[in-house]
C-alpha positions as CSV (number, residue, x, y, z in Angstrom):
1,M,-7.2,108.1,49.0
2,S,-9.5,110.7,51.4
3,D,-10.7,109.4,55.2
4,E,-14.6,109.6,55.0
5,S,-14.7,109.0,58.4
6,G,-15.9,112.2,59.6
7,P,-15.1,116.0,58.4
8,P,-11.3,117.1,58.1
9,H,-9.7,118.2,61.4
10,H,-12.9,116.5,63.4
11,G,-10.7,114.8,65.8
12,L,-9.0,117.9,67.0
13,L,-12.0,119.1,69.0
14,P,-13.4,116.9,72.2
15,E,-16.8,115.7,71.3
16,R,-17.9,117.8,74.1
17,L,-16.9,121.1,72.5
18,R,-18.4,119.9,69.3
19,Q,-21.3,119.8,70.4
20,A,-21.4,123.0,72.1
21,A,-19.9,124.8,69.9
22,K,-22.4,127.2,68.0
23,P,-22.2,131.0,67.0
24,G,-20.7,132.6,69.7
25,T,-18.1,130.2,70.9
26,L,-14.6,131.3,71.5
27,L,-12.0,128.4,71.4
28,L,-8.4,129.8,72.7
29,R,-4.8,128.4,72.5
30,L,-3.2,131.1,74.7
31,A,0.7,131.1,75.4
32,T,1.2,134.1,77.1
33,T,5.3,134.1,76.2
34,R,6.9,136.3,73.4
35,S,8.0,133.0,71.6
36,R,4.4,132.0,70.8
37,E,3.7,129.6,67.4
38,G,1.6,130.2,65.2
39,P,0.1,133.4,63.5
40,L,-3.3,132.8,65.6
41,D,-3.8,132.4,69.2
42,G,-7.1,131.1,68.8
43,A,-10.8,131.2,67.1
44,W,-14.0,133.2,67.3
45,W,-17.2,132.0,66.1
46,P,-19.5,135.5,66.5
47,R,-23.4,135.4,66.0
48,S,-23.4,138.4,63.9
49,R,-21.4,141.6,62.6
50,D,-22.7,143.8,65.4
51,V,-19.8,145.0,67.5
52,G,-22.0,146.0,70.6
53,A,-23.6,142.8,70.8
54,E,-20.8,140.1,70.5
55,L,-17.8,141.9,71.7
56,P,-18.4,142.0,75.4
57,G,-19.0,138.6,75.1
58,L,-15.2,138.1,73.6
59,V,-13.9,140.6,76.0
60,R,-15.5,138.8,79.1
61,A,-14.4,135.6,77.9
62,L,-10.9,136.9,77.6
63,T,-10.3,138.7,80.4
64,E,-11.5,135.5,82.8
65,H,-8.1,133.7,81.1
66,L,-6.3,136.9,80.7
67,G,-6.5,139.4,82.4
68,P,-8.1,142.8,81.7
69,V,-8.6,143.4,77.3
70,V,-7.4,147.2,77.3
71,S,-8.3,147.2,72.8
72,V,-9.4,145.1,70.2
73,G,-8.6,145.9,66.8
74,L,-10.6,144.6,63.8
75,D,-11.5,145.9,60.2
76,A,-14.3,148.3,60.8
77,D,-15.1,147.3,57.2
78,A,-16.1,143.9,57.8
79,W,-18.5,145.0,61.1
80,D,-21.6,147.1,61.5
81,E,-21.1,150.5,63.4
82,V,-17.9,150.5,65.1
83,P,-17.6,152.8,67.8
84,P,-14.2,153.9,69.1
85,R,-14.8,152.0,72.8
86,L,-17.5,150.1,74.8
87,V,-17.7,150.1,78.3
88,I,-17.8,146.2,79.2
89,D,-18.8,145.4,83.0
90,G,-17.3,149.6,83.6
91,R,-14.2,149.0,81.8
92,S,-13.4,151.2,79.2
93,V,-12.3,148.7,76.0
94,H,-10.9,150.4,73.0
95,I,-11.8,149.5,69.4
96,D,-8.7,149.8,67.0
97,R,-9.6,150.2,63.3
98,Y,-7.4,147.7,61.5
99,P,-7.0,146.7,57.6
100,V,-6.7,143.2,59.3
101,G,-9.1,141.9,57.2
102,D,-12.7,140.6,58.1
103,D,-11.2,137.5,59.1
104,T,-9.0,138.5,62.3
105,V,-9.2,140.4,65.4
106,I,-6.4,141.5,67.3
107,V,-6.9,141.6,71.0
108,T,-4.2,143.7,73.5
109,R,-3.8,142.9,77.3
110,G,-1.8,145.9,78.8
111,D,0.7,147.4,76.9
112,R,2.3,145.1,74.7
113,D,0.6,141.8,74.9
114,H,-0.7,140.9,71.8
115,F,-3.4,137.8,70.5
116,S,-4.3,137.2,67.1
117,L,-7.8,135.3,66.6
118,L,-9.5,133.7,63.4
119,V,-13.4,134.8,63.3
120,V,-15.2,132.2,61.7
121,P,-18.4,134.1,59.5
122,P,-21.7,134.3,61.5
123,Q,-23.1,132.7,58.4
124,A,-20.5,129.8,58.3
125,A,-21.8,126.4,58.0
126,Q,-21.4,124.3,61.8
127,E,-18.9,121.6,60.4
128,A,-16.9,124.3,58.7
129,A,-16.9,126.4,61.4
130,L,-15.6,123.2,64.2
131,A,-12.9,123.0,61.3
132,A,-11.6,126.2,60.9
133,M,-11.9,126.9,64.9
134,A,-10.0,123.5,65.0
135,R,-7.1,124.3,62.8
136,A,-7.0,127.5,64.1
137,V,-5.8,126.2,67.9
138,E,-3.7,123.4,66.3
139,A,-0.2,123.7,67.8
140,G,2.7,124.6,65.5
141,G,-0.2,125.5,62.5
142,T,1.1,128.1,59.9
143,G,-1.8,128.4,58.1
144,S,-3.2,132.3,58.0
145,A,-6.9,133.1,59.2
146,R,-8.0,132.9,55.4
147,Q,-6.2,130.1,54.5
148,I,-7.9,128.5,57.2
149,L,-11.0,129.5,56.1
150,V,-11.3,128.4,53.2
151,S,-9.5,125.2,53.2
152,T,-12.5,124.2,55.9
153,G,-15.3,125.8,53.9
154,A,-15.6,128.2,56.3
155,G,-15.0,131.4,54.1
156,S,-14.4,132.5,50.9
157,E,-12.0,132.9,48.1
158,P,-11.7,137.0,48.3
159,P,-12.7,138.9,45.0
160,V,-10.1,139.1,42.6
161,E,-9.7,143.0,41.6
162,A,-9.7,143.8,38.1
163,V,-6.2,145.6,36.6
């Protein structure tokens, strides 16, 4: 029997965040120790796949909470025209290309401190995006970014390759 009182994970975000969340929103669960729980440290809902337009806002928000961000790793195939670096507020931020999938970005602070963020597709419906972002920041969450996006309807199953 399903609970029809609201969308899945509706209660995980305070109402003020639910109403404010829209593309470009960043939700974080930040734990700056080596023993962080779960595969994700937060979630980001960019407005587009334009790295030059989207990353400065993300880096500014993270810098405010974490200190200077030195690099952002992403799947270059999922983004438009990925430069090797961006200068944001006078600081050079390297853009590393990883085959991490279009549903994750890896942010590096300092030499070794990495934060993994779920990336909600820009075209996701608001309710699905909110549910995915809430799941990504659940304490003790164990779902992968792909699992979260698919289960909340914010993303789709990856295509099955023919063999």
